[in-house]
C-alpha positions in Angstrom: 38.4 -62.2 -134.0 39.4 -58.7 -135.3 37.8 -57.6 -138.5 40.2 -57.3 -141.5 40.6 -54.3 -143.7 39.0 -56.1 -146.6 36.0 -57.2 -144.5 35.3 -53.6 -143.4 35.8 -52.2 -147.0 33.5 -54.9 -148.5 30.8 -54.4 -145.9 30.7 -50.6 -146.3 30.7 -50.8 -150.1 27.7 -53.1 -150.0 25.9 -51.1 -147.3 26.5 -47.6 -148.6 26.2 -48.8 -152.2 22.5 -49.6 -151.7 21.8 -45.8 -151.8 20.5 -45.3 -155.4 22.0 -41.7 -155.3 25.5 -42.9 -154.8 27.6 -44.0 -157.9 31.2 -45.0 -158.5 31.7 -45.8 -154.8 35.3 -46.5 -153.7 36.2 -47.1 -150.0 39.7 -47.9 -148.8 41.1 -48.4 -145.3 43.9 -45.9 -144.7 44.8 -47.0 -141.1 43.7 -49.5 -138.5 44.2 -48.9 -134.8 43.6 -51.1 -131.8 41.5 -49.1 -129.3 43.0 -49.0 -125.8 39.4 -48.8 -124.5 36.9 -50.4 -124.9 39.0 -53.6 -125.2 38.6 -55.6 -128.4 37.6 -52.8 -130.6 39.5 -51.5 -133.6 39.2 -48.1 -135.2 39.4 -47.9 -139.0 40.2 -44.6 -140.8 38.9 -44.9 -144.3 38.7 -42.8 -147.4 35.5 -42.5 -149.4 35.3 -41.4 -153.0 32.0 -41.4 -154.9 29.8 -39.6 -157.3 26.5 -38.4 -155.8 23.3 -37.7 -157.8 21.5 -34.5 -156.8 18.4 -34.1 -158.8 19.5 -34.1 -162.5 23.1 -33.3 -161.7 26.0 -35.2 -160.2 28.9 -34.1 -158.0 32.0 -35.9 -156.8 32.5 -36.4 -153.1 35.7 -37.2 -151.3 36.0 -37.6 -147.5 37.7 -39.5 -144.8 35.6 -41.3 -142.1 36.0 -43.5 -139.0 34.3 -46.7 -138.2 34.7 -49.1 -135.2 34.6 -52.8 -135.4 34.7 -55.8 -133.1 34.1 -59.4 -134.1 31.0 -59.2 -136.4 29.9 -55.8 -135.1 30.6 -52.5 -136.9 29.5 -49.0 -135.9 30.1 -45.4 -136.9 30.0 -44.2 -133.3 31.2 -45.2 -129.8 30.4 -43.0 -126.8 32.0 -43.3 -123.4 29.0 -43.3 -121.0 31.1 -42.1 -118.1 32.3 -39.0 -119.8 30.0 -38.5 -122.7 33.0 -38.4 -125.0 32.6 -39.4 -128.6 35.5 -41.7 -129.2 35.6 -40.8 -132.9 37.0 -37.4 -131.7 40.1 -39.2 -130.2 41.0 -40.8 -133.6 43.0 -38.9 -136.1 45.6 -39.9 -138.8 49.2 -39.4 -138.0 50.5 -36.3 -139.7 52.2 -37.3 -143.0 55.9 -36.5 -143.4 55.3 -35.0 -146.9 53.1 -32.3 -145.4 56.1 -30.9 -143.5 57.1 -28.9 -146.6 59.0 -25.6 -147.0 56.1 -23.5 -148.3 54.2 -24.1 -145.1 57.0 -23.5 -142.7 56.6 -20.1 -141.1 59.1 -20.5 -138.2 62.0 -22.7 -137.2 63.5 -25.2 -139.6 63.3 -28.8 -140.7 66.0 -29.7 -138.0 64.0 -28.1 -135.1 63.4 -30.5 -132.2 59.6 -30.4 -132.3 57.2 -30.0 -135.3 54.0 -28.1 -134.7 51.3 -27.8 -137.4 48.4 -25.2 -137.2 45.2 -25.3 -139.3 43.4 -22.0 -138.9 40.9 -19.4 -140.2 42.0 -15.8 -139.9 38.4 -14.8 -138.9 37.8 -17.5 -136.3 37.4 -15.5 -133.1 39.5 -17.8 -131.0 42.2 -18.0 -133.7 42.7 -14.3 -133.9 44.1 -14.3 -130.4 45.5 -17.8 -130.0 47.4 -18.1 -133.3 49.5 -14.9 -133.1 50.2 -15.6 -129.4 51.3 -19.2 -129.9 53.3 -18.5 -133.1 55.1 -15.5 -131.6 56.0 -17.6 -128.5 57.4 -20.5 -130.7 59.3 -18.0 -132.9 61.5 -17.2 -129.9 62.8 -20.8 -130.0 63.5 -21.7 -133.6 65.8 -24.6 -132.6 63.0 -26.1 -130.5 59.9 -25.5 -132.7 59.3 -25.8 -136.4 55.9 -24.2 -137.1 53.9 -25.2 -140.2 50.8 -23.3 -141.1 47.8 -24.4 -143.2 45.0 -22.2 -144.3 41.6 -23.6 -143.4 39.0 -20.9 -143.9 35.5 -21.9 -142.6 33.7 -20.5 -145.6 30.2 -21.4 -144.4 30.7 -19.2 -141.4 33.3 -16.7 -142.6 33.0 -16.2 -146.4 35.5 -13.4 -146.4 38.2 -15.7 -144.9 38.7 -17.5 -148.2 39.7 -14.3 -150.0 41.8 -13.1 -147.1 43.8 -16.4 -147.1 44.2 -16.2 -150.9 45.5 -12.7 -150.5 48.0 -13.9 -147.9 49.1 -16.7 -150.3 49.5 -14.2 -153.1 51.6 -12.0 -150.9 53.9 -14.9 -149.8 54.4 -15.9 -153.5 55.6 -12.3 -154.1 58.2 -12.7 -151.3 56.4 -10.8 -148.5 57.5 -11.9 -145.0 55.5 -12.6 -141.9 52.3 -12.5 -143.8 50.6 -15.2 -141.8 50.4 -13.1 -138.6 49.7 -9.8 -140.4 46.7 -11.5 -142.0 45.0 -11.8 -138.6 44.9 -8.0 -138.4 42.5 -7.7 -141.4 39.4 -5.7 -140.4 36.5 -6.7 -142.5 33.0 -8.2 -141.8 33.0 -12.0 -141.8 30.1 -12.1 -144.3 31.7 -9.6 -146.7 31.9 -11.0 -150.3 33.1 -8.0 -152.2 36.6 -9.1 -153.2 37.9 -5.5 -153.7 36.9 -4.5 -150.2 38.4 -7.7 -148.8 41.7 -7.2 -150.6 41.8 -3.5 -149.6 41.3 -4.4 -146.0 44.1 -7.1 -146.2 46.5 -4.7 -147.8 45.9 -2.1 -145.1 46.6 -4.7 -142.4 49.6 -6.3 -144.1 51.2 -3.3 -145.8 51.0 -5.0 -149.2 49.7 -4.1 -152.7 47.9 -7.3 -153.6 45.2 -6.9 -156.3 42.0 -8.9 -157.0 43.7 -10.3 -160.0 46.5 -11.7 -157.8 44.2 -13.8 -155.7 42.9 -15.6 -158.9 46.2 -16.9 -160.3 46.5 -20.6 -160.8 49.3 -20.7 -158.3 47.2 -19.2 -155.5 44.3 -21.4 -156.3 46.5 -24.5 -156.3 48.0 -23.6 -152.9 44.6 -22.9 -151.4 43.1 -26.1 -152.8 46.1 -28.1 -151.5 45.7 -26.7 -148.0 42.0 -27.8 -147.9 42.9 -31.2 -149.3 45.5 -31.7 -146.5 42.9 -30.6 -143.9 40.5 -33.2 -145.3 43.2 -35.9 -145.3 44.0 -35.1 -141.7 40.3 -35.0 -140.8 40.4 -31.4 -139.6 37.0 -30.0 -139.1 37.4 -26.9 -136.9 39.8 -24.2 -136.0 42.3 -23.9 -134.6 43.5 -27.5 -135.0 47.1 -28.3 -133.9 49.3 -31.3 -134.4 52.4 -31.7 -132.2 55.1 -34.1 -133.4 52.7 -35.8 -135.7 49.7 -36.3 -133.3 46.6 -34.1 -132.9 46.9 -31.9 -129.9 43.4 -31.5 -128.6 44.6 -29.4 -125.6 46.6 -27.0 -127.9 49.0 -26.7 -125.0 51.7 -29.3 -125.6 54.1 -26.7 -127.0 53.9 -24.9 -123.7 54.9 -28.0 -121.8 58.3 -28.2 -123.6 61.2 -27.0 -121.6 62.9 -24.2 -123.5 66.2 -22.4 -122.8 
């Protein structure tokens, strides 16, 4: 018999709640999916919100996670022995309709035939080539592709990327056009933390006059935070990540398979 949402929630609350460092634990099933293989297993996409004690301090934690269940068995991981594939990597939430909003639309329109979403870091080595090429291709066919872009700087690897993306957001708020692609031309060390140097490098690449003060406005901070929250909701962990018509495109090639005129 398939496990119910309530059974999975109750089990995980009791199991994870035994950790004395976890307080105010809340777990909720966001989506349940029947696995095509192995038969009889269901995948549960869940949200976890808690307060975690770290020494004398506490910090809030919010994340999405995946568990698999069959009958009375539950596990955080299933691996296909024939391929070595972690089946967790095949499960992602469907892209939410409310995330297709105007402020993230960089090409096409809401009436375009296909919707493509890109999460990217302007200092990700693969992104610097892939994103401009893919976006420039889709921009040629605005009736076919609506392209939505979300900033997802990988700060632990590229600290400078956070300020570059904030500079791009500030420029967009000032009415600058095509900033997303210009952002990828920023020449600065990935470990650079001097905000003035980063902003200067961005301005040189984008032809803008953004100031350090501009990247610290509440509007810029809110936009940056929102993008990261959407990435968390969609369980994005690396760059570039693409969604094609609501589903994660691991190949990043589905847009190229579309017949265009």
